[in-house]
Phi, psi and omega in degrees: 000135180287134178302132174075011185295324180290316180300313181297315180298321181290322176296312186286344180273359186302320179303316181291320179294318178299322180299319176296319182294320179296317178298319178297313183291329178304322180282348184248351188300316182297318179296319179298316181295318180293321179296320177296314181298323180290325182287313186046059183294152175264345177208148172235131172243125178251133186223158177186189179224138180064234180305318184287341169293320177294323175298321179300322179297318179295312183298319180296318179298319180292316181299314181292318181296324184273323186257340185080000178274130180305130181218146178214151173262140181213143174299147180301327180296331177292324177293324181292314190259336182226053187299327182293340179269353182248317186242108183268345185212074186307318183294343178248013188251136168262127175258121176254115184255128179243125181207121179304308185281334186078006184230002183305128189305310183297321182294316179295317179295325178296323176297316179296318178299316181299318178298317181294331178282353181088027181301151187288310183198158176234131169248149181230147170233122182206166179264358185227125172281172179056032174242166181304317181295318181290318187281323186272354179277148177286332173219129183238132172253117187256121176257053183297332180292347185255012179302151188228159170262338181284155176288311181288134181283133173228281182290333177296316180297308185295325181286319174296325176296318178301318178294322177295319177300315180296319180295319179295317180293321178296318179300327182269002179073026180283156171292122185269000184298331178301336177301329183297337183276343189297318180301315180294319180294324177298316179298318180296321179293316179297317181290323186275332189230359182304317181294328180297313179299320180293322178298316179296324183287333188248358181298142180301139175089354179274109188244336183232139183233129177240139181238122186245136176200151178230161184062217180300335182290343181296316178298325177293320177299320177298318179295319177298319176302315183294322178297317178297319182289313182294308188289317191246003179050053183239144176299116178213145182218160179232141181215158164294148185309299188287336177294335182298334178289336189269061176117303185301333181297349176300337181275354186281130172203197184292348179265011187252140169245128178243115178258125182248127178262088189285146176261177170275326188289319184244024189307312185298317181291322180293320178296325178296319178299316179298318179299317179298320179294324176296322178294336178274359176112351182288151165274133185239148175233120179255119171257104192226138173303120181079358184076177177256124183289162177096178181290151177298131174279150180305130177080000182259138172239159181215152175240122181270113175271157181297123185282334187278349178292145173296150185301325182294338185270353192268331191309317183297334183290340178289339193283314191304317181293321180290326174296319178297328177298312180298317178299311184297321180293322177299312180297318179301326181270004179078021181260167179249101181293344175294329185224075182299153183300134173068009186245158172224162186293327182229137177261118176249132178238163173291115184287353183301126177083358181282329185255000000 
């Protein structure tokens, strides 16, 4: 078996998988919108573990930004051990649980804890039906089309994120038609920029990778960091754009790659941070709506994302090129991204004492 064959196939299959997911959500959108209206939550907590915790951060940012209802992302373990610091009003709170397998011990235990606290409702996003997350949720969004053989999440993450984006937009009464464009745009990005990401990941002398994002893009940057770390056992970190100036930039030199997931809202300031990192010797990659105007700066590469999409619809599009970076670096180092060192697809713990 060829090293990484499942990971590469799963990354490259995202356009087709997203198309199935969009068609699925189209049939569920009205129910999702009605369920939100019936709940009228006063708080939303989105939870997961590992990759899905980062997805929770993105989903919470979108939900609060679109609906105005306070929302936060939290690891499932925080709900288990420090619930009073996460959930201030259980009876008015919607818990959204994201789990690829639907069986992750902490996530399932967090659902049980939430019920015992008198939580208002639980929604779930998972890739597997007939699992605790799917069965015990009051509303379930199933990304069964995104199931994977690889340990590291790629298409499962992006597809569950796409469903979360749709659910947030539906709750806010947004026009959902922009979702229909995502599969084609994903294919165009993979075809047009996949090799660029791989070149940055495998160029001689590139030893440290930083991923910067603000707003909903911060959770996506964290996921990109985790993919580089899991697949290729490489030093990688994620920061908010402007926070990177406050200490972490001390690590920047000619062996550094800084990938910036630019927003529309803070674009000018984010571009300035990338330019400064380039002046310090880093190779930079800008993933920006519409690209960055002007002449190419030395050492900078860019990926132009569709500028006309609403901001809530864009987060998943940052992922495919960054996933290809992690995959390419793993192969370059002689590693198998299908089976990263010390990792397994699902984490099972002794549930005793968790709830």
